[in-house]
DRENTI-415714 format. One line per 2 residues: number of its first residue (from 0); their letters; for each residue x, y, z of C-alpha. Coordinates in Angstrom, 3 decimals. Layout:
// DRENTI-415714
NUM> a> X/Y/Z; ...
// end
This chain:
// DRENTI-415714
0> mk> 0.000/0.000/0.000; 1.070/3.521/-0.621
2> qf> 2.445/5.402/2.341; 0.123/8.393/2.046
4> gl> -2.819/6.775/0.275; -6.171/5.734/1.669
6> sa> -7.338/2.790/-0.408; -10.741/1.132/-0.392
8> ke> -9.295/-1.738/1.684; -8.453/0.766/4.428
10> ri> -12.011/2.136/4.715; -14.978/0.839/6.665
12> ks> -17.919/0.527/4.336; -20.297/-2.099/5.686
14> kk> -22.974/-1.564/8.302; -21.792/-4.758/9.996
16> ef> -18.355/-3.254/10.691; -19.869/0.036/11.921
18> dl> -22.152/-1.870/14.304; -19.217/-3.958/15.531
20> vy> -17.127/-0.874/16.279; -19.893/1.078/17.998
22> sn> -21.038/-1.883/20.126; -17.603/-3.212/21.211
24> ge> -15.282/-0.252/20.678; -13.536/2.084/23.058
26> fl> -14.219/5.835/22.866; -11.246/8.222/22.870
28> fs> -11.582/12.006/22.923; -9.146/14.757/21.993
30> ss> -8.112/17.081/24.829; -10.427/19.852/23.630
32> hk> -13.261/17.308/23.115; -13.802/18.574/19.568
34> fk> -13.233/15.152/17.978; -13.581/11.562/19.070
36> av> -12.417/8.188/17.840; -14.143/4.873/18.399
38> ll> -11.498/2.151/18.386; -11.830/-1.613/18.103
40> iq> -8.679/-3.710/18.440; -8.848/-7.227/17.013
42> rd> -6.058/-9.533/18.119; -5.128/-12.851/16.515
44> cg> -7.629/-12.521/13.678; -5.102/-13.280/10.921
46> ic> -5.468/-9.841/9.354; -3.265/-6.964/10.421
48> gi> -3.786/-3.382/9.393; -6.072/-0.415/9.861
50> ka> -9.569/0.339/8.627; -10.967/3.814/9.185
52> af> -14.198/5.716/8.658; -15.171/9.331/9.126
54> av> -18.652/10.302/10.338; -20.393/13.588/11.056
56> sk> -23.957/13.795/12.379; -26.680/15.530/10.357
58> kl> -27.571/17.627/13.397; -24.280/19.534/13.236
60> gt> -24.677/21.466/10.005; -25.503/21.538/6.333
62> av> -24.311/18.865/3.924; -21.603/21.157/2.535
64> wr> -20.161/21.793/5.997; -20.388/18.117/7.038
66> nr> -18.623/16.997/3.852; -15.865/19.543/4.448
68> vk> -15.339/18.239/7.992; -15.156/14.662/6.685
70> rl> -12.627/15.686/4.008; -10.479/17.435/6.632
72> lr> -10.633/14.424/8.965; -9.732/12.061/6.113
74> es> -6.801/14.197/4.981; -5.447/14.565/8.535
76> fr> -5.596/10.816/9.054; -4.114/10.026/5.646
78> ln> -1.062/12.219/6.220; -0.343/10.880/9.727
80> ks> -1.303/7.200/9.659; 2.129/5.722/8.880
82> el> 3.352/5.386/12.495; 0.068/3.821/13.595
84> cs> 0.161/1.365/10.677; 3.678/0.264/11.525
86> aa> 2.749/-0.201/15.207; -0.309/-2.285/14.275
88> nl> 1.702/-4.449/11.865; 4.460/-4.920/14.431
90> kn> 2.005/-6.188/17.060; -0.069/-8.144/14.495
92> ln> -3.281/-6.220/15.252; -6.281/-5.258/13.177
94> li> -7.578/-1.802/14.091; -11.000/-0.507/13.143
96> iv> -11.417/3.211/13.855; -14.295/5.647/13.341
98> fs> -13.356/9.315/13.607; -16.150/11.800/14.193
100> sn> -16.838/15.270/15.485; -17.895/15.612/19.088
102> si> -18.440/19.238/20.067; -18.008/21.189/16.852
104> nq> -20.892/22.397/14.740; -21.502/24.776/11.893
106> kh> -22.918/27.494/14.125; -19.794/27.796/16.320
108> dp> -17.142/26.710/13.786; -18.298/27.887/10.331
110> kl> -14.786/28.232/8.853; -12.950/25.057/9.774
112> sl> -9.525/24.496/8.209; -6.894/21.773/8.131
114> kd> -4.717/23.603/10.666; -7.616/23.416/13.151
116> vm> -8.255/19.702/12.612; -4.748/18.261/12.134
118> pe> -3.410/18.705/15.729; -6.553/17.112/17.166
120> ii> -6.276/14.063/14.888; -2.554/13.698/15.620
122> el> -3.391/13.744/19.321; -6.048/11.048/18.812
124> ln> -3.596/8.909/16.818; -1.055/9.225/19.641
126> li> -3.732/8.163/22.161; -4.551/5.154/19.988
128> ra> -0.865/4.208/19.773; -0.633/4.434/23.571
130> vl> -3.603/2.070/23.939; -1.942/-0.537/21.718
// end
């Protein structure tokens, strides 16, 4: 896989996987509580790697704003996933992660940019690495 890519094999697409993560996963929050990650660690399943998804609730803003937040989350993860991938491969783990917004919305944060999102996602990735 490419170092900075985010292929279809690295994305959660099925409802079954989303249900599995939300029912058995562990919730991690960034220090400012703006973003959260739901993490499911599968050990000894024969598959090692990371699958990720990015979700934003309809209650938080218009479709344009929600899509922008998802694009920013995806880009932040894509650029910083390499260390987490190597840690998961080293320990032979399969990680399933759903990143989502927690306390941001269009009313309070109308102009969200990558420099606002990136530090929060890096912090969440470091928390995930610490949990491993």
